[in-house]
C-alpha positions, -999 to 999 in steps of 0.1 A, spaced: 452 -454 -729 424 -460 -757 449 -475 -783 459 -501 -763 422 -515 -762 417 -522 -800 445 -543 -795 434 -563 -772 400 -564 -786 415 -576 -818 434 -605 -803 404 -617 -788 387 -619 -816 409 -637 -835 412 -665 -811 374 -664 -810 371 -667 -848 396 -692 -852 381 -714 -826 348 -707 -844 366 -722 -877 378 -753 -859 343 -761 -847 325 -755 -878 350 -773 -903 370 -798 -883 346 -813 -860 319 -837 -869 285 -840 -851 294 -864 -825 326 -846 -817 308 -817 -810 286 -838 -788 315 -849 -765 328 -816 -763 297 -802 -749 298 -832 -724 336 -820 -716 325 -785 -714 295 -795 -688 318 -812 -666 338 -782 -663 310 -762 -654 293 -785 -628 310 -785 -597 310 -822 -580 305 -826 -544 334 -819 -523 343 -837 -491 328 -831 -461 362 -821 -446 371 -798 -479 381 -760 -471 353 -736 -476 371 -717 -504 373 -746 -525 348 -751 -556 333 -715 -550 299 -712 -568 285 -674 -572 259 -658 -585 269 -624 -585 290 -621 -617 266 -639 -639 230 -635 -621 229 -672 -621 250 -702 -605 280 -703 -617 316 -720 -606 343 -690 -597 370 -710 -616 352 -704 -650 350 -666 -646 370 -638 -654 367 -617 -620 382 -613 -589 352 -630 -562 353 -633 -527 323 -648 -505 316 -651 -472 287 -670 -455 263 -669 -426 285 -693 -403 320 -674 -410 301 -641 -405 288 -656 -373 320 -671 -363 340 -635 -364 315 -624 -335 306 -592 -357 274 -575 -356 279 -555 -390 287 -566 -428 314 -538 -429 331 -554 -398 330 -587 -412 345 -579 -445 376 -560 -430 398 -590 -439 386 -593 -473 417 -589 -498 415 -556 -520 382 -543 -497 390 -511 -478 363 -500 -451 362 -464 -441 347 -451 -410 349 -430 -379 348 -457 -356 313 -451 -337 289 -474 -334 289 -471 -378 291 -436 -385 297 -429 -418 307 -465 -432 322 -465 -469 331 -493 -490 358 -488 -514 376 -513 -538 414 -517 -548 418 -476 -536 389 -467 -561 379 -439 -534 364 -408 -546 391 -379 -537 360 -358 -521 336 -356 -496 322 -389 -485 285 -378 -499 297 -387 -532 315 -419 -525 293 -446 -537 318 -461 -566 306 -499 -549 274 -509 -554 252 -525 -528 229 -554 -542 204 -572 -525 200 -604 -539 212 -590 -573 191 -558 -572 203 -523 -561 197 -507 -529 226 -480 -533 211 -444 -528 211 -438 -565 215 -397 -570 252 -389 -564 256 -356 -549 219 -353 -536 214 -377 -511 241 -397 -491 253 -431 -502 239 -465 -489 263 -476 -461 263 -515 -461 272 -510 -425 237 -503 -415 219 -533 -433 214 -556 -405 230 -595 -408 201 -612 -396 185 -616 -431 220 -625 -447 229 -660 -460 257 -650 -479 281 -620 -489 295 -620 -524 323 -595 -531 332 -588 -567 362 -565 -572 363 -544 -605 334 -530 -623 307 -552 -631 285 -527 -651 273 -551 -677 250 -564 -652 243 -538 -628 252 -505 -645 265 -475 -626 257 -493 -591 290 -515 -597 314 -491 -609 343 -501 -592 330 -534 -577 301 -551 -561 290 -561 -526 260 -588 -532 237 -595 -502 220 -626 -508 191 -631 -481 176 -660 -465 150 -678 -489 123 -705 -479 141 -737 -478 127 -772 -485 124 -798 -463 107 -800 -426 95 -773 -405 126 -758 -389 138 -728 -370 170 -708 -356 178 -687 -329 209 -667 -322 225 -644 -295 253 -622 -293 270 -598 -271 303 -581 -263 313 -559 -230 308 -524 -240 279 -536 -241 264 -545 -274 242 -573 -274 212 -587 -294 196 -617 -311 176 -632 -338 146 -656 -345 142 -672 -379 115 -700 -389 112 -718 -421 77 -734 -431 87 -766 -450 76 -779 -479 35 -771 -475 17 -742 -465 -22 -752 -458 -15 -781 -478 -4 -763 -511 28 -764 -525 43 -735 -507 68 -725 -484 77 -692 -464 104 -681 -441 101 -649 -414 124 -636 -389 131 -610 -364 164 -594 -352 178 -567 -328 211 -556 -316 216 -526 -292 251 -513 -301 276 -496 -281 312 -487 -284 341 -481 -261 337 -442 -267 314 -423 -246 280 -412 -259 281 -433 -291 255 -460 -290 228 -473 -315 197 -498 -325 197 -522 -351 168 -538 -361 148 -557 -385 116 -576 -396 118 -598 -426 98 -628 -444 91 -643 -479 65 -667 -496 73 -689 -523 45 -701 -544 52 -730 -570 24 -721 -593 35 -747 -617 62 -771 -622 81 -745 -644 66 -714 -628 81 -700 -590 65 -666 -576 84 -653 -547 72 -624 -527 90 -610 -498 104 -579 -482 120 -566 -447 117 -532 -426 148 -519 -411 152 -494 -384 188 -479 -376 199 -452 -349 228 -441 -336 247 -411 -318 266 -389 -335 296 -376 -316 313 -344 -320 347 -334 -340 378 -344 -317 413 -331 -320 444 -349 -312 450 -336 -280 415 -344 -271 420 -378 -279 453 -386 -262 436 -373 -231 411 -394 -231 408 -421 -260 369 -430 -249 357 -398 -254 336 -392 -285 313 -360 -276 295 -341 -256 267 -354 -235 243 -345 -263 259 -354 -295 227 -358 -321 219 -386 -336 212 -405 -370 181 -425 -377 173 -442 -407 142 -464 -419 146 -488 -450 117 -504 -463 119 -532 -491 96 -555 -511 105 -577 -539 85 -596 -565 104 -623 -585 91 -645 -611 107 -674 -626 92 -695 -659 114 -721 -672 101 -720 -708 123 -753 -719 151 -772 -703 176 -743 -716 158 -713 -714 140 -695 -682 127 -661 -679 131 -637 -648 114 -608 -639 124 -591 -605 108 -558 -590 124 -540 -562 104 -510 -542 130 -491 -518 122 -469 -496 149 -448 -474 142 -424 -448 171 -406 -430 169 -379 -404 206 -366 -392 205 -340 -360 241 -328 -354 246 -306 -322 286 -303 -330 305 -275 -316 330 -255 -330 367 -270 -328 391 -247 -338 428 -258 -344 450 -230 -358 432 -216 -384 415 -248 -392 380 -253 -383 369 -289 -380 335 -287 -367 301 -267 -378 270 -254 -365 242 -278 -350 220 -289 -382 197 -310 -389 191 -329 -424 161 -351 -435 165 -370 -468 135 -393 -486 143 -415 -514 122 -440 -530 136 -462 -559 118 -485 -582 136 -513 -602 123 -539 -628 147 -564 -640 140 -587 -669 164 -612 -679 165 -641 -703 188 -672 -696 188 -695 -729 212 -722 -742 224 -735 -710 232 -703 -694 253 -694 -722 234 -666 -734 218 -641 -711 203 -606 -725 175 -586 -705 170 -549 -696 167 -524 -665 141 -500 -656 150 -480 -627 132 -445 -614 142 -427 -583 126 -401 -568 146 -382 -536 140 -352 -512 163 -330 -492 161 -305 -462 190 -290 -446 185 -264 -422 214 -250 -400 211 -233 -362 239 -204 -357 257 -211 -321 261 -171 -321 224 -159 -327 207 -191 -320 185 -185 -351 176 -216 -373 176 -209 -410 168 -234 -437 196 -235 -459 188 -261 -489 155 -273 -500 154 -292 -530 139 -327 -550 157 -348 -577 148 -376 -601 164 -401 -620 154 -428 -647 176 -451 -664 165 -475 -688 193 -501 -697 192 -532 -721 222 -555 -720 237 -588 -729 263 -611 -716 274 -643 -736 293 -671 -727 312 -690 -757 329 -724 -753 361 -716 -775 375 -752 -768 372 -779 -747 394 -757 -720 385 -724 -734 359 -701 -725 350 -666 -741 329 -641 -720 315 -610 -740 287 -587 -731 276 -550 -735 249 -526 -716 236 -494 -730 225 -469 -701 199 -443 -715 203 -418 -679 179 -385 -672 186 -370 -641 166 -336 -630 170 -319 -601 147 -290 -586 163 -266 -561 137 -244 -541 165 -229 -515 199 -229 -525 223 -217 -498 207 -182 -500 212 -180 -537 181 -181 -559 170 -214 -567 171 -235 -603 155 -264 -620 184 -285 -641 177 -316 -665 204 -337 -682 202 -365 -706 231 -385 -717 239 -419 -726 266 -446 -715 282 -478 -729 298 -504 -704 315 -531 -726 330 -562 -711 353 -590 -729 372 -616 -707 388 -648 -719 393 -678 -692 415 -709 -698 411 -744 -680 444 -762 -668 423 -788 -649 388 -790 -639 396 -769 -607 424 -743 -620 422 -716 -643 435 -687 -658 416 -652 -672 422 -619 -686 395 -592 -687 389 -558 -699 359 -538 -688 347 -501 -688 319 -486 -663 306 -448 -658 292 -433 -628 267 -402 -634 273 -372 -611 245 -349 -604 256 -314 -595 247 -291 -574 249 -263 -596 257 -231 -575 272 -207 -605 257 -199 -639 291 -217 -653 278 -252 -639 243 -251 -644 253 -247 -679 271 -280 -678 243 -298 -660 255 -336 -648 287 -353 -661 297 -390 -660 330 -402 -646 344 -432 -663 363 -461 -653 388 -487 -672 400 -520 -659 426 -543 -671 429 -577 -652 449 -610 -652 445 -636 -630 444 -674 -620 434 -700 -597 449 -729 -589 435 -762 -569 459 -790 -562 472 -817 -536 440 -835 -536 420 -802 -530 439 -791 -498 456 -763 -516 438 -733 -532 453 -704 -547 441 -671 -564 460 -643 -576 451 -612 -596 469 -581 -610 451 -551 -621 455 -516 -635 430 -494 -633 422 -457 -648 401 -435 -634 390 -406 -656 367 -377 -657 369 -372 -619 348 -344 -605 364 -331 -574 346 -310 -542 377 -306 -522 370 -268 -522 336 -271 -519 330 -295 -491 299 -316 -499 292 -299 -532 307 -314 -565 321 -286 -587 314 -291 -623 347 -266 -625 366 -293 -611 357 -325 -634 388 -336 -652 407 -354 -624 424 -388 -633 441 -413 -610 458 -448 -619 452 -477 -596 476 -506 -599 483 -537 -578 485 -576 -570 463 -596 -548 469 -633 -536 447 -658 -517 461 -692 -505 443 -718 -483 463 -746 -472 449 -781 -452 483 -787 -435 467 -816 -417 433 -832 -413 409 -803 -396 441 -775 -394 439 -750 -422 460 -722 -428 451 -690 -446 472 -661 -460 459 -632 -483 480 -602 -490 472 -570 -513 498 -545 -529 480 -514 -540 495 -482 -558 471 -456 -562 480 -424 -571 468 -389 -586 478 -383 -625 460 -351 -627 437 -332 -603 437 -292 -606 407 -269 -592 405 -232 -590 396 -216 -556 390 -177 -564 422 -167 -581 445 -196 -566 452 -228 -590 458 -258 -568 476 -286 -586 478 -322 -568 494 -343 -596 513 -374 -584 496 -371 -549 485 -409 -533 450 -415 -531 440 -409 -495 431 -437 -468 441 -464 -492 473 -483 -478 497 -500 -501 503 -528 -484 478 -551 -461 481 -588 -451 455 -614 -436 466 -646 -418 443 -672 -401 449 -708 -388 418 -729 -378 417 -765 -364 384 -787 -359 387 -818 -330 368 -848 -338 349 -839 -306 332 -804 -320 359 -778 -307 372 -753 -329 398 -730 -326 414 -699 -344 437 -675 -348 435 -645 -369 460 -616 -380 453 -584 -398 480 -560 -410 471 -524 -428 502 -507 -437 504 -468 -434 484 -442 -456 480 -408 -462 450 -395 -443 439 -362 -465 439 -353 -503 468 -331 -497 492 -356 -483 501 -338 -454 489 -365 -427 503 -399 -424 486 -428 -406 509 -451 -388 504 -489 -397 489 -514 -375 488 -551 -369 452 -568 -349 453 -600 -337 418 -618 -327 415 -655 -311 382 -677 -308 371 -707 -297 343 -724 -301 319 -757 -299 302 -770 -322 296 -809 -323 291 -827 -352 257 -838 -360 241 -813 -330 221 -784 -340 239 -760 -315 270 -739 -312 286 -714 -292 319 -693 -300 338 -668 -277 363 -642 -291 387 -619 -281 389 -594 -311 420 -569 -310 438 -580 -282 468 -561 -300 466 -527 -289 473 -497 -317 475 -459 -315 446 -440 -327 447 -407 -349 419 -383 -347 414 -387 -384 400 -419 -376 373 -407 -353 363 -375 -365 343 -366 -394 357 -336 -412 336 -330 -449 372 -322 -465 386 -353 -459 370 -387 -459 371 -408 -427 398 -431 -424 400 -467 -416 395 -471 -378 414 -506 -364 382 -506 -342 375 -510 -304 404 -524 -285 404 -558 -266 368 -567 -272 354 -601 -259 323 -614 -278 301 -647 -275 280 -658 -297 252 -688 -292 231 -704 -317 204 -734 -321 187 -749 -349 152 -766 -342 
């Protein structure tokens, strides 16, 4: 594999050096200036027509941390606006992302339960407590729980959508900008910020028949506060959530606010934060027989619960040093407190135990992130550094059903500190060619103090290591709105182990690695009526730590796994007639295990050649929408997910399913209100028990969602 890397870099360097020679020797100063103006025209999007499809001229901030047209980038990127999310009539971000190409959502089908986002099949082949291969970002700063193997990953499905303005999805590693938090991709939640203009407010309401219902209110101050050049926005939202399954309800509520102070014509200070509260019942394990008898059942009447409190506070200071140079400093305080009570009963199928004794877990972690970056030369050069520190505490106790005695099984705390300088450079090789280069160095120090360790003596473990994340990308423009690209990048992910044996204690923490090769193209033609995007990728995921034989515990003895993920993605959006748009996306993904061996006792297990579980080979999404002059909007959506294996042993096969949804809305042009009614999943599907249970030896699978759900949403601006 490594032999391919120097050849790839050599070709890029030759192109770069050749271009620099041409620029230096064959161009006059006036020609250079003309070239800059031409490239600037490529970089700046012109204003699209009012009726232009939303996918055209897409602008993103996730890939570069500043506004940049997607057509200029060597990445595969999608985005969803708050209007698109609202029109889907869903209450959680993971639901809104289900029809995004290249994105997989694994969940158990309760209110949210375990909800894991993975991209391109990079789905860690072990227990879900280690599955954090996709970074969850809030305005470009990480909110993922940072110590894998110690605390659960942040679940995007639990973050409320009340404060979300837009969601950007970057497929493939973006470790140059975000380090380990973007191992296989990044999910960036861009929040609502104070806006210029008059005082305004917006309110929204949602409901479905289970019933789930709730609403939100957002207020924006305008251009002045008490006569000063400042702006603020505040908001509150709450959803009472229920599903079609018995004993499965939840609450999701949030308060948020931001203040923007214009300290001078060049300096802006933003201070903001949010508090989110999440509660859900946790149903018991089900067998397939139980589910077939009553598909609505989820648990006993006393199923246990999960409660989360998330507090975020952010300070952002921007200063324009000159016309072409800007400095940004951002600080984020992130505190999460989770309490998990499980009252599950033991469920036995043959010789296999699927449930566990009643237990309680309490996790508290605090993460402090400071990010400083400098943008120079009209955003062509970016350099900066991150300082990231986390404290986490963990308590796990269990009560025996036989003796009714409660025992503390695990008590500990962990710390992680990362210092990360990086740079990202955009070089305009020619009028039509852009070269992106970047590298990041992460110095990681991880420590774990285990006081109680499942009846064994406790331990103290400290590990320090360095990791490098390089990236090279080349973009060629055919026209202003069409381009092709190629990129190569590497990323790392540290694994902090629960050292149970002396051998594991000696090894300490290890790091997994991912290498991504990708080519793609974007095309806009027919007077901006047709948009096409394609990408082909080859991913090698190395040094995988496997926890199959230890449930939630990653074993350092099983740390040399490797899998390959290769596939093709395609998206198309075509304005067939004025106001009538058809969209289609498709993905083929072949994800398989190259090497995965582990020893349990004296038995050697070999999983070479097995398919990566929970990853369908084929998936399709189709939609048709039409808007009348009077403001009526109708749409049809279809989603196909192909068959896949449901466990790491490839012994369970989950059948494919096809879901359709219809919606009808009324949004008068120029008016400040709208209403949308939807019939979701009106084609029924057969559920599999693996999709509705939590089994520590199998990560949860795709759950199609509640059948035949009627939902309605109403919004208004004042």
